[in-house]
VEXTOR-629207 format. One record per atom (N, C-alpha, C): x, y, z; residue number from 1. Coordinates in Angstrom, 1 decimal, always signed. Atoms other than C-alpha are relative to their C-alpha. Layout:
      c1      c2      c3  num
       X       Y       Z  NUM
...
***
This chain:
      c1      c2      c3  num
    -0.9    +0.9    -0.5    1
   +85.3  +118.9  +101.9    1
    -0.1    -1.4    -0.7    1
    +0.2    +1.3    +0.7    2
   +83.7  +115.9  +100.2    2
    +0.8    +0.0    -1.4    2
    -0.6    +0.0    +1.3    3
   +85.0  +117.0   +96.8    3
    +1.5    -0.1    +0.1    3
    -1.4    +0.1    -0.2    4
   +88.5  +117.5   +98.2    4
    +0.5    -1.4    +0.3    4
    -0.4    +1.4    -0.3    5
   +88.6  +113.9   +99.5    5
    +0.0    -0.8    -1.3    5
    +0.0    +0.7    +1.2    6
   +87.8  +112.7   +96.0    6
    +1.4    +0.1    -0.8    6
    -1.2    -0.2    +0.7    7
   +91.1  +114.1   +94.7    7
    +1.2    -0.2    +0.9    7
    -1.2    +0.3    -0.9    8
   +93.3  +113.3   +97.7    8
    +0.3    -1.5    +0.0    8
    -0.4    +1.4    +0.0    9
   +95.3  +110.1   +97.4    9
    -0.1    -0.6    +1.3    9
    +0.2    +0.7    -1.3   10
   +94.9  +107.4  +100.0   10
    +1.1    +0.2    +1.0   10
    -1.2    -0.1    -0.9   11
   +98.4  +107.9  +101.4   11
    +0.3    +1.4    +0.4   11
    -0.2    -1.3    -0.4   12
   +98.0  +111.6  +101.9   12
    -0.9    +0.3    +1.2   12
    +0.8    -0.3    -1.2   13
   +96.8  +113.1  +105.2   13
    -0.2    +1.5    +0.0   13
    +0.3    -1.5    -0.1   14
   +95.0  +116.5  +105.4   14
    +0.2    +0.4    +1.4   14
    -0.4    -0.3    -1.3   15
   +96.7  +117.9  +108.4   15
    -1.0    +0.8    +0.8   15
    +0.9    -0.9    -0.7   16
   +94.0  +120.4  +109.3   16
    -1.4    -0.6    +0.1   16
    +1.3    +0.6    -0.1   17
   +91.0  +118.0  +109.0   17
    -0.3    -0.3    +1.4   17
    +0.4    +0.2    -1.4   18
   +89.2  +118.0  +112.4   18
    +1.0    +0.4    +1.0   18
    -1.0    -0.4    -0.9   19
   +92.1  +119.7  +114.0   19
    -0.1    +1.5    +0.3   19
    +0.1    -1.4    -0.3   20
   +90.8  +123.3  +114.1   20
    -0.4    +0.2    +1.4   20
    +0.4    -0.2    -1.4   21
   +90.8  +124.5  +117.6   21
    +0.1    +1.5    +0.3   21
    +0.1    -1.4    -0.5   22
   +89.6  +128.0  +118.4   22
    +0.5    +1.1    -0.9   22
    -0.3    -1.2    +0.7   23
   +89.8  +130.7  +115.7   23
    +1.1    -0.2    -1.0   23
    -1.0    +0.0    +1.0   24
   +92.2  +131.6  +113.0   24
    +1.2    +1.0    +0.3   24
    -1.2    -0.9    -0.1   25
   +95.7  +133.1  +113.1   25
    -0.1    +1.0    -1.2   25
    +0.1    -0.9    +1.1   26
   +95.5  +136.3  +111.1   26
    +1.2    +0.3    -0.8   26
    -1.2    -0.2    +0.8   27
   +99.0  +136.1  +109.8   27
    -0.2    -0.6    -1.3   27
    +0.2    +0.5    +1.3   28
   +98.8  +135.8  +106.1   28
    +1.3    -0.4    -0.6   28
    -1.1    +0.3    +0.8   29
  +101.1  +134.1  +103.7   29
    -0.3    +0.6    -1.4   29
    +0.2    -0.6    +1.4   30
  +101.5  +136.1  +100.4   30
    +0.8    -0.8    -1.0   30
    -0.7    +0.9    +1.0   31
  +102.3  +133.9   +97.4   31
    -0.1    +0.6    -1.4   31
    -0.1    -0.5    +1.4   32
  +103.4  +134.9   +93.9   32
    +0.1    -1.3    -0.9   32
    +0.0    +1.1    +0.9   33
  +102.5  +132.2   +91.3   33
    -0.2    +0.4    -1.4   33
    +0.3    -0.5    +1.3   34
  +102.4  +134.3   +88.2   34
    +0.7    -0.7    -1.1   34
    -0.7    +0.8    +1.1   35
  +105.0  +132.2   +86.3   35
    -0.8    -1.2    -0.4   35
    +0.7    +1.2    +0.3   36
  +102.6  +129.2   +86.5   36
    -1.5    +0.4    -0.4   36
    +1.4    -0.2    +0.3   37
   +99.1  +130.7   +86.6   37
    -0.3    +1.2    -0.9   37
    +0.2    -1.1    +0.9   38
   +99.6  +133.9   +84.6   38
    -0.7    +1.2    +0.7   38
    +0.7    -1.1    -0.7   39
   +97.7  +135.9   +87.3   39
    +1.0    +1.0    +0.6   39
    -0.9    -1.0    -0.6   40
   +99.3  +139.2   +88.4   40
    -0.3    +0.2    +1.5   40
    +0.3    -0.2    -1.4   41
   +97.5  +139.4   +91.7   41
    +0.6    -1.1    +0.9   41
    -0.6    +1.0    -0.9   42
   +99.3  +137.6   +94.6   42
    -1.2    -0.6    +0.8   42
    +1.0    +0.7    -0.8   43
   +97.3  +135.0   +96.5   43
    +0.3    +0.2    +1.4   43
    -0.1    -0.2    -1.5   44
   +96.7  +135.7  +100.2   44
    -0.6    -1.2    +0.7   44
    +0.4    +1.2    -0.6   45
   +96.4  +132.6  +102.3   45
    +0.0    +0.2    +1.5   45
    +0.0    -0.2    -1.5   46
   +95.3  +132.9  +106.0   46
    +0.3    -1.3    +0.7   46
    -0.3    +1.2    -0.8   47
   +96.8  +130.4  +108.4   47
    -0.9    -0.1    +1.2   47
    +0.9    +0.3    -1.2   48
   +94.6  +128.8  +111.1   48
    +0.9    +0.0    +1.3   48
    -0.8    -0.1    -1.3   49
   +95.6  +128.9  +114.8   49
    +1.0    -1.2    +0.2   49
    -1.0    +1.1    -0.2   50
   +97.3  +125.5  +114.5   50
    +1.1    +0.0    -1.1   50
    -1.1    -0.2    +0.9   51
   +99.5  +126.8  +111.7   51
    -0.2    -0.6    -1.4   51
    +0.3    +0.6    +1.3   52
   +97.8  +124.9  +108.8   52
    -0.9    +1.0    -0.8   52
    +0.9    -0.7    +0.9   53
   +95.7  +126.2  +105.9   53
    -1.2    -0.8    -0.3   53
    +1.2    +0.8    +0.3   54
   +92.2  +125.2  +104.8   54
    +0.2    -1.0    -1.1   54
    +0.0    +1.1    +1.0   55
   +91.5  +122.1  +102.7   55
    -0.2    +0.6    -1.4   55
    +0.1    -0.4    +1.3   56
   +91.8  +122.6   +99.0   56
    +0.9    +1.2    -0.4   56
    -0.9    -1.1    +0.3   57
   +94.4  +125.4   +99.3   57
    +1.1    -0.6    -0.9   57
    -1.0    +0.5    +0.9   58
   +96.7  +124.9   +96.3   58
    +1.2    +1.0    -0.2   58
    -1.1    -0.9    +0.2   59
  +100.2  +126.3   +95.9   59
    +0.8    -0.7    -1.1   59
    -0.6    +0.6    +1.2   60
  +101.8  +125.6   +92.5   60
    +1.5    +0.0    +0.1   60
    -1.5    +0.1    +0.1   61
  +105.4  +124.5   +91.9   61
    +0.5    +1.3    -0.7   61
    -0.6    -1.3    +0.5   62
  +107.6  +127.6   +91.2   62
    -0.7    +1.2    +0.5   62
    +0.6    -1.2    -0.7   63
  +105.3  +129.8   +93.3   63
    +1.0    +0.5    +1.1   63
    -1.0    -0.5    -1.0   64
  +107.3  +132.1   +95.6   64
    -0.8    +0.6    +1.2   64
    +0.6    -0.6    -1.1   65
  +106.3  +132.9   +99.1   65
    +0.6    +1.3    +0.3   65
    -0.5    -1.3    -0.1   66
  +106.7  +136.6   +99.4   66
    +0.0    +0.5    +1.5   66
    +0.1    -0.4    -1.4   67
  +105.6  +137.1  +103.0   67
    -0.5    -1.2    +0.8   67
    +0.3    +1.2    -0.8   68
  +105.3  +134.5  +105.8   68
    +0.8    -1.2    -0.3   68
    -0.8    +1.2    +0.3   69
  +106.5  +131.0  +105.7   69
    -1.0    -1.2    +0.0   69
    +0.9    +1.2    +0.1   70
  +105.0  +127.6  +104.9   70
    +0.8    -1.2    -0.4   70
    -0.5    +1.2    +0.4   71
  +105.8  +124.0  +104.3   71
    -1.0    -0.7    -1.0   71
    +1.0    +0.6    +1.0   72
  +104.2  +122.5  +101.1   72
    +0.3    -1.5    -0.2   72
    -0.1    +1.4    +0.2   73
  +103.5  +118.8  +100.6   73
    -0.6    -0.3    -1.4   73
    +0.6    +0.3    +1.3   74
  +103.1  +117.6   +97.0   74
    -0.8    -1.3    +0.1   74
    +0.8    +1.2    -0.1   75
  +100.2  +115.2   +96.7   75
    -0.3    -0.6    -1.4   75
    +0.2    +0.5    +1.4   76
  +100.2  +114.8   +92.9   76
    +0.4    +1.0    -1.0   76
    -0.3    -0.8    +1.1   77
  +101.3  +116.1   +89.6   77
    -0.7    -0.6    -1.3   77
    +0.6    +0.5    +1.3   78
   +99.7  +115.8   +86.1   78
    +1.1    -0.2    -1.0   78
    -0.9    +0.3    +1.1   79
  +101.3  +114.6   +82.9   79
    +0.5    +1.3    -0.7   79
    -0.4    -1.3    +0.7   80
  +101.3  +118.2   +81.5   80
    +0.8    +0.9    +0.9   80
    -0.7    -0.8    -0.9   81
  +103.1  +119.6   +84.5   81
    +1.5    -0.1    -0.3   81
    -1.4    +0.0    +0.3   82
  +106.7  +120.7   +83.8   82
    +0.8    -0.9    +0.9   82
    -0.7    +0.8    -0.9   83
  +107.9  +119.0   +86.9   83
    -0.1    -1.5    -0.3   83
    +0.1    +1.4    +0.4   84
  +106.5  +115.7   +85.8   84
    +0.9    -0.4    -1.2   84
    -0.8    +0.2    +1.1   85
  +108.3  +116.0   +82.5   85
    +1.5    -0.1    +0.3   85
    -1.4    +0.0    -0.4   86
  +111.6  +116.8   +84.2   86
    +0.3    -1.3    +0.8   86
    -0.2    +1.3    -0.7   87
  +111.2  +113.7   +86.5   87
    +0.1    -1.1    -1.0   87
    +0.0    +1.0    +1.0   88
  +110.4  +111.5   +83.6   88
    +1.3    +0.0    -0.9   88
    -1.2    -0.1    +0.8   89
  +113.4  +112.8   +81.6   89
    +1.3    -0.2    +0.9   89
    -1.2    +0.2    -0.9   90
  +115.7  +112.1   +84.7   90
    +0.7    +1.3    +0.3   90
    -0.6    -1.3    -0.2   91
  +116.4  +115.8   +85.1   91
    -0.4    +0.6    +1.3   91
    +0.4    -0.5    -1.3   92
  +114.9  +116.1   +88.6   92
    +0.4    -1.1    +1.0   92
    -0.1    -1.4    -0.6   93
  +116.0  +116.7   +91.3   93
    +1.1    +0.8    -0.7   93
    -0.9    -0.8    +0.7   94
  +118.0  +119.6   +90.0   94
    +1.4    +0.1    +0.6   94
    -1.4    -0.3    -0.5   95
  +121.7  +120.2   +90.2   95
    +0.3    +1.5    -0.1   95
    -0.2    -1.4    +0.1   96
  +121.3  +123.9   +89.4   96
    -1.4    +0.7    -0.2   96
    +1.2    -0.7    +0.2   97
  +118.7  +126.6   +88.8   97
    -0.7    -0.5    -1.3   97
    +0.8    +0.6    +1.2   98
  +115.9  +125.2   +86.5   98
    -0.8    +1.0    -0.7   98
    +0.9    -1.0    +0.6   99
  +114.3  +128.5   +85.5   99
    +0.1    -0.1    -1.5   99
    -0.2    +0.0    +1.4  100
  +115.8  +128.3   +82.0  100
    -0.7    -1.2    -0.6  100
    +0.6    +1.2    +0.5  101
  +114.7  +124.7   +81.5  101
    -1.6    +0.0    +0.1  101
    +1.5    -0.1    -0.1  102
  +111.1  +125.4   +82.7  102
    -0.5    +0.9    -1.0  102
    +0.5    -0.9    +1.0  103
  +110.8  +128.3   +80.4  103
    +0.1    -0.6    -1.4  103
    -0.2    +0.7    +1.3  104
  +112.2  +126.2   +77.5  104
    -1.2    -1.0    -0.2  104
    +1.2    +0.9    +0.1  105
  +109.5  +123.5   +78.2  105
    -1.3    +0.8    -0.3  105
    +1.2    -0.8    +0.2  106
  +106.8  +126.2   +78.3  106
    +0.0    +0.5    -1.5  106
    -0.1    -0.5    +1.4  107
  +108.1  +127.6   +75.0  107
    -0.3    -1.1    -1.0  107
    +0.3    +1.1    +0.9  108
  +108.0  +124.2   +73.3  108
    -1.4    -0.4    +0.0  108
    +1.5    +0.3    -0.2  109
  +104.5  +123.5   +74.7  109
    -0.8    +1.0    -0.8  109
    +0.8    -1.0    +0.6  110
  +103.2  +126.8   +73.4  110
    +0.1    -0.1    -1.5  110
    -0.1    +0.1    +1.5  111
  +104.6  +126.2   +69.9  111
    -0.8    -1.2    -0.5  111
    +0.7    +1.2    +0.4  112
  +103.1  +122.7   +69.8  112
    -1.5    +0.2    +0.0  112
    +1.5    -0.3    +0.0  113
   +99.6  +124.1   +70.6  113
    -0.4    +1.0    -1.1  113
    +0.4    -1.1    +1.0  114
   +99.8  +127.0   +68.1  114
    -0.1    -0.5    -1.3  114
***
């Protein structure tokens, strides 16, 4: 938990910190983040009895919740994140489906590194 606090901005609140009351809810949230992480295995996140998840649980932009439901709060983005580039370019929030644009950014990035 100490390491998590080092990366949490001052204006963010960890909703489940010191709020765990009696056990965990076994309902899982199944998340597909393969477009971002490249991992084929889906992440399984167990919700606690108060409906929150543990500290340090990360859900990346463009991840899809396949089972269950959740509300995600963005606490920060890096300069290399596609969303940051879209915001800086004035193309966020979207007026249409952004999948083509995100793939184009990824294609350009991979060419620049190769």
